[in-house]
Structure formats: C-alpha cells, structure tokens
C-alpha positions in Angstrom: -69.5 159.4 124.9 -68.4 160.3 121.3 -66.4 163.5 121.0 -64.3 165.2 118.3 -60.5 164.6 118.8 -57.6 165.9 116.9 -55.0 163.5 116.0 -51.6 164.2 114.5 -50.8 161.2 112.3 -48.0 161.1 109.7 -47.7 164.9 109.5 -51.3 165.6 109.1 -54.1 166.6 111.6 -57.2 164.6 111.5 -60.4 165.5 113.4 -62.2 162.3 114.3 -65.6 161.6 116.1 -64.7 158.9 118.5 -65.3 157.3 121.9 -62.1 158.5 123.7 -61.7 155.0 125.2 -61.5 153.4 121.7 -57.9 151.9 121.3 -55.7 154.0 118.9 -55.2 150.9 116.6 -59.0 150.8 115.6 -59.1 154.5 114.9 -55.9 154.2 112.7 -57.4 151.2 110.7 -61.1 151.9 110.7 -61.3 155.6 110.6 -58.0 156.8 109.0 -57.6 153.7 106.6 -54.0 153.1 107.8 -53.6 149.3 107.8 -49.9 148.7 108.6 -50.3 148.3 112.3 -52.2 145.1 112.9 -54.4 143.7 115.6 -52.9 140.5 117.0 -52.5 139.7 120.7 -54.4 142.7 122.0 -52.1 142.7 125.1 -49.3 144.9 124.0 -47.1 141.8 123.9 -46.2 141.1 120.2 -45.4 144.3 118.5 -47.7 143.9 115.5 -49.7 147.1 116.5 -46.5 149.4 117.0 -46.5 153.0 116.0 -44.1 155.8 116.8 -45.4 158.3 119.3 -43.3 161.5 119.8 -40.4 159.5 118.2 -40.7 156.4 120.5 -42.2 153.1 119.7 -45.4 152.2 121.4 -48.1 149.7 121.1 -51.5 150.9 119.8 -53.9 148.1 120.5 -54.9 148.9 124.1 -54.2 152.6 125.0 -57.2 154.7 124.4 -57.1 157.3 121.7 -57.5 160.0 124.2 -53.9 159.2 125.5 -52.5 160.2 122.0 -54.3 163.5 121.6 -51.7 166.2 121.1 -48.9 163.7 120.3 -47.2 163.1 117.0 -48.1 159.7 115.8 -46.1 158.1 112.9 -47.2 154.7 111.3 -45.4 152.7 108.9 -47.2 154.5 106.0 -45.6 157.8 107.2 -41.9 157.0 108.0 -40.6 158.1 104.6 -42.6 160.4 102.3 -40.1 160.0 99.5 -40.6 156.3 99.0 -39.3 153.4 100.9 -37.2 154.1 104.1 -33.7 152.5 104.3 -35.1 150.1 106.9 -37.9 149.0 104.6 -35.4 148.5 101.6 -33.2 146.3 103.9 -36.2 144.2 105.0 -37.0 143.6 101.3 -33.5 143.0 100.4 -33.0 140.4 103.1 -36.6 138.8 102.5 -37.2 139.5 106.1 -41.0 139.8 105.6 -42.4 136.4 105.0 -46.2 136.8 105.7 -45.8 140.5 106.6 -48.0 140.5 109.7 -45.3 141.5 112.0 -43.3 143.5 109.6 -44.4 147.0 110.4 -43.7 146.6 114.1 -40.2 145.2 113.4 -39.5 148.0 111.0 -40.7 150.8 113.3 -38.7 149.2 116.2 -35.6 149.1 113.9 -36.1 152.8 113.0 -36.3 153.8 116.6 -33.3 151.7 117.4 -31.1 153.2 114.6 -32.1 156.7 115.7 -30.9 156.1 119.2 -28.0 153.8 118.2 -26.9 153.9 114.5 -24.2 151.2 115.2 -25.8 148.5 117.2 -24.3 145.2 117.8 -26.2 141.9 117.6 -27.1 141.9 121.3 -28.4 145.4 121.1 -30.5 144.5 118.1 -32.0 141.5 119.8 -32.8 143.4 122.9 -34.4 146.2 120.8 -36.6 143.6 119.0 -37.2 141.4 122.0 -41.0 142.3 122.5 -41.7 141.6 118.8 -42.9 138.2 117.6 -42.7 136.8 114.2 -45.1 133.9 113.6 -43.1 132.7 110.5 -39.7 132.6 112.4 -37.8 134.8 110.2 -35.6 136.1 113.0 -32.3 135.4 111.3 -33.4 137.4 108.2 -34.7 140.3 110.4 -31.5 140.4 112.2 -29.6 140.5 108.8 -32.0 143.2 107.6 -31.3 145.4 110.7 -27.6 144.9 110.3 -28.0 146.0 106.5 -30.0 149.0 107.4 -27.4 150.1 110.1 -24.7 149.8 107.4 -26.7 151.9 104.9 -27.3 154.5 107.7 -23.6 154.7 108.2 -22.8 155.7 104.7 
C-alpha cells in the first residue's frame, strides 16, 4: 500500500509516495537521487549502504523506510555543507578509495567513530570499521586515512 511519508534527509524534509516496506536505500537512490549509499550484499553485512540515523551509523539496505520516519538521516552527500568533510579529505590524501564502492560506508563509520572518540587507537579504529568490507583491499590506506582525520580533528 503506497502512502506519503516525511523523511528528514541531509537537513531537508522530503515528502515521498512509497510503499512503507521499501528499504530506505532504494528511496534514497531512486526517489531522492542520493547515490553515495550503495546496494551490495543486501544483508546489512558489508557497510556499503551505511547512513547516519540520529547520529548513529546504520545500514539502509533492508530496514523499511517506515522505520526511518521522524528520524534524522544523513548520507555522505550531507555530512559537510561547506565542501569536503575532514574525513573525506583524509581519504583522498591517503588514496583510501580505490574503486569507491565501499567508501561512503567507511567515511560515515569514521565520522561516527571520531564523534564518539576523537583519539582512537588502531584497535579502536579496526573495531569501528570491522563490519565494513573493501573489495579492493585498501585497508591499510583506510587505517592511515582514519589516523590522519583523527589528527586533523585534534587541531
């Protein structure tokens, strides 16, 4: 059954006509044109579809859009209105995004980590990113990017 839902995404309110059981990922990509979150495993296991929901990282590939109504959703496109977020700059500087498919999830997980713990050690970084998969295997670069972002946040 199709109904109108109000979604708060990247600081804006969108009224969308959707089946409330449709996964949020498809609404973001197909209805709102926000392509950073990617469809990949479809099982909430790889992190490619991650978004921030009320400030916490959450997969968007399986949960129905109705779950997100009234919550504040932020995608990679909305993490920094002024340009590139410090984490994005660090990923570019360390060449941590090879194919780019997983990058949005890793960046949002890093943003969440640094908000909770601006001075993480390597074990804490690995734990925060453990549920994210990089098909290209750039894990060392990603680790360097997170360290760089943490250093910039400290300044």
